[in-house]
C-alpha positions as CSV (number, residue, x, y, z in Angstrom):
1,X,6.1,23.3,27.0
2,X,8.0,23.7,23.8
3,X,9.2,27.1,22.8
4,X,12.2,29.0,21.4
5,X,13.9,28.0,18.1
6,X,12.8,24.4,18.4
7,X,9.1,25.2,18.2
8,X,9.8,27.6,15.3
9,X,11.6,24.8,13.4
10,X,8.8,22.4,14.1
11,X,6.2,24.8,12.9
12,X,8.2,25.6,9.8
13,X,8.7,21.9,9.0
14,X,4.9,21.3,9.3
15,X,4.1,24.1,7.0
16,X,6.7,22.8,4.6
17,X,5.2,19.3,4.6
18,X,1.8,20.7,4.1
19,X,2.9,22.8,1.2
20,X,4.5,19.8,-0.6
21,X,1.5,17.8,-0.1
22,X,-0.7,20.5,-1.6
23,X,1.6,21.0,-4.5
24,X,1.6,17.2,-5.2
25,X,-2.2,17.2,-5.2
26,X,-2.3,20.3,-7.6
27,X,0.1,18.9,-10.1
28,X,-1.5,15.4,-10.0
29,X,-4.9,17.0,-10.7
30,X,-3.4,18.9,-13.7
31,X,-1.6,15.8,-15.1
32,X,-4.5,13.3,-14.5
33,X,-6.7,15.8,-16.3
34,X,-4.3,16.4,-19.2
35,X,-2.9,12.9,-19.7
36,X,-5.3,10.5,-17.9
37,X,-4.7,8.2,-15.0
38,X,-2.8,5.5,-17.1
39,X,-0.5,7.9,-18.8
40,X,0.5,9.8,-15.6
41,X,3.3,8.3,-13.7
42,X,4.4,9.1,-10.2
43,X,7.8,10.2,-11.6
44,X,6.0,12.7,-14.0
45,X,4.2,14.2,-11.0
46,X,7.2,14.3,-8.8
47,X,9.2,16.2,-11.6
48,X,6.3,18.6,-12.0
49,X,6.4,19.3,-8.3
50,X,10.1,19.5,-8.1
51,X,10.6,16.7,-5.6
52,X,11.9,13.2,-5.8
53,X,9.7,10.2,-6.3
54,X,10.7,9.0,-2.8
55,X,9.4,12.3,-1.4
56,X,6.1,11.9,-3.2
57,X,5.8,8.3,-1.8
58,X,6.4,9.7,1.6
59,X,3.1,11.6,1.3
60,X,1.2,9.1,-0.9
61,X,2.1,5.4,-0.7
62,X,0.9,4.6,-4.2
63,X,-0.5,6.1,-7.4
64,X,-4.0,4.9,-6.5
65,X,-3.8,6.5,-3.1
66,X,-2.8,9.8,-4.7
67,X,-5.5,9.5,-7.3
68,X,-8.1,9.0,-4.6
69,X,-6.8,12.0,-2.7
70,X,-7.1,14.1,-5.8
71,X,-10.7,13.1,-6.4
72,X,-11.5,13.5,-2.8
73,X,-10.2,17.1,-2.9
74,X,-12.7,17.8,-5.6
75,X,-15.6,16.2,-3.8
76,X,-14.6,17.9,-0.6
77,X,-15.3,21.4,-2.2
78,X,-18.8,20.2,-3.3
79,X,-19.6,18.8,0.0
80,X,-18.3,21.9,1.9
81,X,-19.3,24.9,-0.3
82,X,-22.4,24.1,-2.2
83,X,-24.7,23.3,0.7
84,X,-23.7,26.7,2.2
85,X,-24.6,28.4,-1.0
86,X,-28.0,26.5,-1.2
87,X,-29.0,27.2,2.4
88,X,-27.8,30.8,2.8
89,X,-29.4,32.2,-0.4
90,X,-33.1,33.0,-0.8
91,X,-35.1,30.7,-3.0
92,X,-35.7,31.5,-6.7
93,X,-33.5,33.2,-9.1
94,X,-31.0,34.4,-6.4
95,X,-30.4,30.8,-5.3
96,X,-30.0,29.6,-8.9
97,X,-27.5,32.4,-9.7
98,X,-25.5,31.7,-6.6
99,X,-25.3,28.0,-7.4
100,X,-24.4,28.4,-11.0
101,X,-21.8,31.0,-10.0
102,X,-20.2,28.6,-7.5
103,X,-20.0,25.8,-10.0
104,X,-18.7,28.0,-12.8
105,X,-16.1,29.6,-10.6
106,X,-15.0,26.3,-9.3
107,X,-14.5,24.6,-12.7
108,X,-13.6,27.8,-14.5
109,X,-10.9,29.0,-12.2
110,X,-8.9,25.8,-12.9
111,X,-9.9,23.8,-16.0
112,X,-7.9,20.8,-14.6
113,X,-10.7,20.1,-12.3
114,X,-13.1,19.9,-15.2
115,X,-10.7,17.8,-17.3
116,X,-10.0,15.5,-14.5
117,X,-13.7,14.9,-13.9
118,X,-14.3,14.3,-17.7
119,X,-11.4,11.8,-17.8
120,X,-12.9,9.9,-14.8
121,X,-16.2,9.6,-16.6
122,X,-14.5,8.3,-19.7
123,X,-11.7,6.1,-18.3
124,X,-12.8,5.0,-14.8
125,X,-16.6,5.3,-14.7
126,X,-17.1,2.6,-12.1
127,X,-14.7,4.3,-9.7
128,X,-16.2,7.7,-10.2
129,X,-19.8,6.3,-9.9
130,X,-18.8,4.9,-6.5
131,X,-17.4,8.2,-5.4
132,X,-20.3,10.1,-6.6
133,X,-22.7,7.9,-4.7
134,X,-20.8,8.1,-1.5
135,X,-20.0,11.8,-1.5
136,X,-22.6,13.7,-3.5
137,X,-25.9,11.7,-2.9
138,X,-26.9,14.0,0.1
139,X,-26.1,17.2,-2.0
140,X,-28.1,15.9,-5.0
141,X,-31.0,15.0,-2.7
142,X,-30.9,18.5,-1.3
143,X,-31.0,20.1,-4.8
144,X,-33.7,17.9,-6.1
145,X,-35.9,18.6,-3.0
146,X,-35.4,22.3,-3.5
147,X,-36.5,21.9,-7.2
148,X,-39.6,20.0,-6.2
149,X,-40.4,22.7,-3.6
150,X,-40.1,25.2,-6.4
151,X,-42.5,23.2,-8.6
152,X,-45.0,23.0,-5.7
153,X,-44.9,26.7,-5.4
154,X,-45.2,27.3,-9.1
155,X,-41.7,28.9,-9.5
156,X,-40.2,25.8,-11.4
157,X,-41.5,24.3,-14.5
158,X,-43.7,21.4,-13.8
159,X,-42.2,19.2,-16.6
160,X,-38.7,19.5,-15.2
161,X,-37.2,16.2,-14.1
162,X,-35.2,17.1,-11.0
163,X,-32.7,14.3,-11.0
164,X,-32.1,14.5,-14.8
165,X,-31.9,18.2,-14.5
166,X,-29.1,18.1,-12.1
167,X,-27.1,15.6,-14.1
168,X,-27.4,17.6,-17.3
169,X,-26.6,20.9,-15.8
170,X,-23.6,19.4,-14.1
171,X,-22.5,17.8,-17.5
172,X,-22.8,21.2,-19.3
173,X,-20.7,23.0,-16.7
174,X,-17.9,20.3,-16.6
175,X,-17.8,19.9,-20.4
176,X,-17.9,23.7,-21.2
177,X,-15.0,24.2,-18.7
178,X,-12.9,21.2,-20.0
179,X,-13.3,22.0,-23.6
180,X,-13.3,25.7,-23.6
181,X,-10.4,26.0,-26.1
182,X,-12.5,24.0,-28.7
183,X,-15.1,26.6,-28.7
184,X,-12.6,29.2,-29.5
185,X,-11.5,27.2,-32.6
186,X,-15.1,26.7,-33.7
187,X,-16.2,30.3,-33.6
188,X,-12.8,31.8,-34.3
189,X,-12.9,34.2,-31.3
190,X,-9.5,35.9,-31.1
191,X,-9.8,36.6,-27.4
192,X,-10.2,33.4,-25.4
193,X,-11.2,35.3,-22.3
194,X,-14.0,36.9,-24.2
195,X,-15.3,33.7,-25.6
196,X,-15.1,32.0,-22.2
197,X,-17.3,34.8,-20.8
198,X,-19.8,34.5,-23.6
199,X,-20.0,30.7,-23.1
200,X,-20.5,31.0,-19.4
201,X,-23.4,33.5,-19.9
202,X,-25.1,31.3,-22.4
203,X,-24.8,28.2,-20.3
204,X,-26.5,30.0,-17.5
205,X,-29.2,31.5,-19.8
206,X,-30.0,27.9,-21.1
207,X,-30.2,26.5,-17.6
208,X,-32.3,29.3,-16.3
209,X,-34.8,29.0,-19.3
210,X,-35.1,25.3,-18.6
211,X,-35.8,25.8,-14.9
212,X,-38.2,28.7,-14.2
213,X,-41.7,29.4,-15.2
214,X,-41.4,32.5,-17.4
215,X,-43.6,35.2,-15.9
216,X,-41.7,38.2,-16.9
217,X,-38.3,39.3,-18.3
218,X,-37.8,41.3,-15.2
219,X,-38.0,38.3,-12.9
220,X,-35.3,36.4,-15.0
221,X,-32.9,39.3,-14.4
222,X,-33.2,39.3,-10.6
């Protein structure tokens, strides 16, 4: 049994190692999103973290391995959190609001996630497509099945294409979060936070109008 100062030192070292790894992932996500994969070197990431390149290579043996870990961390959130939102929320507008809120909060809290996803779509579509198929297919099937159930019950519009709907809503959320600063320039909003909130609200309104059968204005506000 290990105790005393040796156990304390070991626990401290483990926490320190984990902290460094998480910082590397965070900075890599930011730089991959800002500069793209090709223009981001391991040295740039190490400098942003405040460690040597050798320390970075201790945690990730190559740039490709680090890149995979960054993308995996984004997929991991979707695999872990969104099914909980979908299964623990009543069907209808409440579930829609919860799902859209989770997506907006995730991409809106750190635009680097959205920018990295957008970069992947443009620069490395084959790699991203494989990752999407491997990690997100079960989630997409869950969402499309829920949409079809809503169509059967008369809640969801009959002409809605579930698979295309999921793709288009996801593209809107990602591009809105990644390009938020452009919207401020277009409309001349002095307060970026105000424009961001307006953009989020309008995105949700558009997605909701495309989703539900419009029985009453009261139902849409629920």
